[in-house]
Residue frames relative to the residue before (quaternion, step in Angstrom):
aa qw qx qy qz dx dy dz
M 1.0000 0.0000 0.0000 0.0000 0.00 0.00 0.00
T 0.4088 -0.7086 0.5281 0.2276 3.50 -1.00 0.90
T 0.3285 -0.7261 0.5660 0.2110 3.57 -1.00 0.88
T 0.0211 -0.7693 0.6382 -0.0212 3.55 -0.86 1.04
P 0.6414 -0.5000 0.3738 0.4459 3.65 -1.20 0.33
A 0.6331 0.5392 -0.3336 0.4440 3.66 0.95 -0.80
R 0.6782 0.4895 -0.2912 0.4644 3.59 1.01 -0.84
L 0.6239 0.5506 -0.3438 0.4353 3.56 1.08 -0.77
V 0.7508 0.3592 -0.2127 0.5119 3.61 0.95 -0.74
R 0.4153 -0.7308 0.4315 0.3275 3.54 1.36 0.10
A 0.2633 0.7882 -0.5037 0.2361 3.55 1.07 0.84
D 0.0545 -0.7470 0.6611 0.0452 3.53 -1.09 0.70
P 0.1981 -0.8601 0.4571 0.1096 3.59 0.23 1.32
G 0.5399 -0.6058 0.4573 0.3639 3.62 1.01 -0.27
P 0.6580 -0.5277 0.3566 0.4017 3.52 -1.26 0.25
P 0.5553 -0.6055 0.4606 0.3360 3.59 -1.14 0.68
Y 0.1041 -0.7450 0.6521 0.0938 3.53 -1.38 0.34
E 0.4807 -0.6904 0.4678 0.2710 3.54 -1.23 0.20
I 0.0995 -0.6937 0.7114 0.0529 3.42 -1.38 0.78
T 0.2893 -0.7538 0.5438 0.2288 3.61 -1.21 0.09
F 0.1466 -0.7488 0.6387 0.0996 3.53 -1.19 0.57
D 0.8162 -0.1313 0.0379 0.5613 3.57 -0.48 1.18
G 0.7548 -0.4074 0.2134 0.4677 3.56 0.96 0.98
R 0.6231 0.5300 -0.3318 0.4698 3.61 1.22 -0.27
P 0.4563 -0.6955 0.4806 0.2777 3.58 -0.84 0.95
V 0.0394 -0.7826 0.6213 -0.0038 3.60 -0.98 0.83
P 0.3778 -0.7160 0.5330 0.2461 3.64 -0.82 0.86
A 0.0373 -0.7689 0.6382 0.0115 3.57 -1.18 0.64
L 0.2699 -0.7438 0.5846 0.1792 3.50 -1.19 0.49
P 0.6141 -0.5256 0.4122 0.4204 3.62 -1.12 0.51
G 0.7751 0.3195 -0.2549 0.4818 3.56 -1.01 0.86
Q 0.5748 0.5858 -0.3879 0.4195 3.65 1.13 -0.35
T 0.3884 -0.6494 0.5881 0.2855 3.54 -1.16 0.57
I 0.6599 -0.4804 0.3813 0.4341 3.58 -1.27 0.26
A 0.6432 0.5194 -0.3345 0.4523 3.60 0.90 -0.86
A 0.6811 0.4782 -0.3164 0.4553 3.64 0.78 -0.91
A 0.6273 0.5151 -0.3463 0.4703 3.67 1.01 -0.67
L 0.6607 0.4999 -0.3118 0.4651 3.61 0.89 -0.86
W 0.6769 0.4798 -0.3165 0.4599 3.56 0.81 -0.95
A 0.6370 0.5217 -0.3407 0.4539 3.64 0.93 -0.72
A 0.6873 0.4372 -0.2776 0.5093 3.64 1.18 -0.47
G 0.5959 -0.6113 0.3559 0.3801 3.57 1.28 0.15
I 0.5531 0.5787 -0.4024 0.4441 3.59 1.31 0.25
V 0.0733 -0.8511 0.5198 -0.0061 3.58 -0.39 1.20
A 0.7557 0.2552 -0.1831 0.5747 3.65 1.26 -0.04
W 0.0537 0.8127 -0.5764 0.0659 3.54 -0.92 0.98
R 0.7048 0.3090 -0.2575 0.5844 3.56 1.32 0.52
T 0.1845 -0.7430 0.6249 0.1534 3.52 -1.23 0.49
T 0.5366 -0.6438 0.4364 0.3273 3.51 -1.16 0.66
R 0.6477 -0.5238 0.3937 0.3888 3.57 -1.26 0.45
Q 0.7766 0.2182 -0.1125 0.5802 3.55 0.85 -0.99
G 0.8416 0.2092 -0.1745 0.4665 3.47 -0.77 1.09
G 0.3469 -0.7875 0.4638 0.2106 3.61 1.16 -0.30
A 0.2670 0.7785 -0.5250 0.2168 3.61 1.14 0.57
P 0.5004 -0.6553 0.4850 0.2915 3.64 -1.02 0.79
R 0.0247 -0.7725 0.6346 -0.0008 3.52 -1.15 0.81
G 0.0096 0.7675 -0.6409 -0.0087 3.50 -1.32 0.55
A 0.7807 -0.2516 0.2145 0.5302 3.58 -1.04 -0.72
F 0.0540 -0.7932 0.6063 0.0140 3.57 -0.92 0.86
C 0.8354 0.2075 -0.1238 0.4936 3.62 0.44 -1.06
W 0.2793 -0.8181 0.4549 0.2138 3.61 1.31 -0.36
I 0.6896 0.4406 -0.3076 0.4854 3.62 1.18 0.44
G 0.5957 -0.6564 0.3127 0.3412 3.53 1.32 0.33
T 0.5652 0.6201 -0.3858 0.3836 3.58 1.18 0.33
C 0.7292 0.4864 -0.2778 0.3932 3.60 0.98 -0.60
H 0.3600 -0.7801 0.4389 0.2632 3.57 1.28 -0.37
D 0.4299 0.7012 -0.4778 0.3085 3.62 1.16 0.11
C 0.7146 0.5009 -0.2548 0.4166 3.58 1.07 -0.65
L 0.3389 0.7751 -0.4848 0.2223 3.57 1.26 0.16
A 0.0155 -0.7854 0.6163 -0.0552 3.58 -0.97 1.01
T 0.4411 -0.6135 0.5810 0.3026 3.46 -1.39 0.30
V 0.0283 -0.7955 0.6036 -0.0456 3.63 -0.54 1.16
N 0.8479 -0.0786 0.0092 0.5242 3.52 -0.72 1.16
G 0.7317 -0.4366 0.2111 0.4789 3.54 0.96 0.97
R 0.6251 0.5236 -0.3339 0.4729 3.69 1.25 -0.07
P 0.2655 -0.7828 0.5356 0.1727 3.59 -0.53 1.09
N 0.8029 0.3665 -0.2355 0.4070 3.50 -1.46 0.17
R 0.3722 0.6868 -0.5309 0.3284 3.59 1.04 0.80
R 0.3916 -0.7225 0.5137 0.2465 3.55 -0.87 0.84
A 0.3389 -0.8017 0.4610 0.1727 3.57 -0.14 1.32
C 0.6420 0.5241 -0.3369 0.4469 3.64 1.14 -0.61
L 0.7537 0.3642 -0.2235 0.4993 3.61 1.17 -0.38
T 0.6326 0.5536 -0.3287 0.4305 3.59 1.21 -0.46
P 0.4036 -0.7124 0.5220 0.2391 3.60 -0.67 1.12
A 0.4050 -0.6698 0.5550 0.2816 3.57 -1.05 0.73
R 0.1307 -0.7731 0.6192 0.0432 3.55 -1.08 0.87
P 0.6233 -0.5424 0.4003 0.3962 3.61 -1.03 0.65
G 0.8230 0.2275 -0.1899 0.4847 3.57 -0.92 1.03
D 0.3929 0.7134 -0.5019 0.2911 3.63 1.16 -0.05
A 0.1676 -0.7617 0.6178 0.1003 3.54 -1.09 0.79
I 0.1219 -0.7939 0.5957 0.0036 3.53 -0.51 1.31
T 0.0110 -0.7940 0.6075 0.0190 3.59 -0.89 0.77
T 0.5961 -0.5666 0.4288 0.3737 3.54 -1.14 0.62
Q 0.2684 -0.7652 0.5714 0.1264 3.50 -0.84 1.07
N 0.2055 -0.7635 0.6011 0.1161 3.59 -0.81 1.02
G 0.8713 -0.0089 -0.0166 0.4904 3.51 -0.75 1.09
T 0.8280 -0.1676 0.1195 0.5216 3.60 -0.71 -0.98
G 0.4635 -0.6634 0.4435 0.3852 3.55 1.28 -0.38
H 0.6708 0.4391 -0.2885 0.5234 3.59 1.30 0.09
D 0.3422 0.7802 -0.4854 0.1963 3.65 1.14 0.27
D 0.6808 0.4743 -0.3102 0.4641 3.58 1.10 -0.43
L 0.5555 0.5974 -0.4232 0.3942 3.60 1.20 0.10
A 0.4835 -0.6560 0.4914 0.3074 3.63 -1.03 0.77
V 0.2697 -0.7574 0.5699 0.1696 3.57 -1.00 0.76
């Protein structure tokens, strides 16, 4: 029998469900954060910087660095490393502040 972290803590995460990233289906497990689900699917960047458009994703994993900000269900600036994934969540790449389309 293979030892995995889930087996070590006797976790039974339950059946996977689907979230989407930029319209692409991504599997997620109960208890996973959005960042964890995206990383597990090979997606490591979901935000671009205001200046230069450099890709960003999870960095600190504790919600202090703000690199993992994402637009979740149309709401910008959600910390993907702290936000639990929920069935049907729609995550989209956030450009800059996430408010670029708002009139000033």
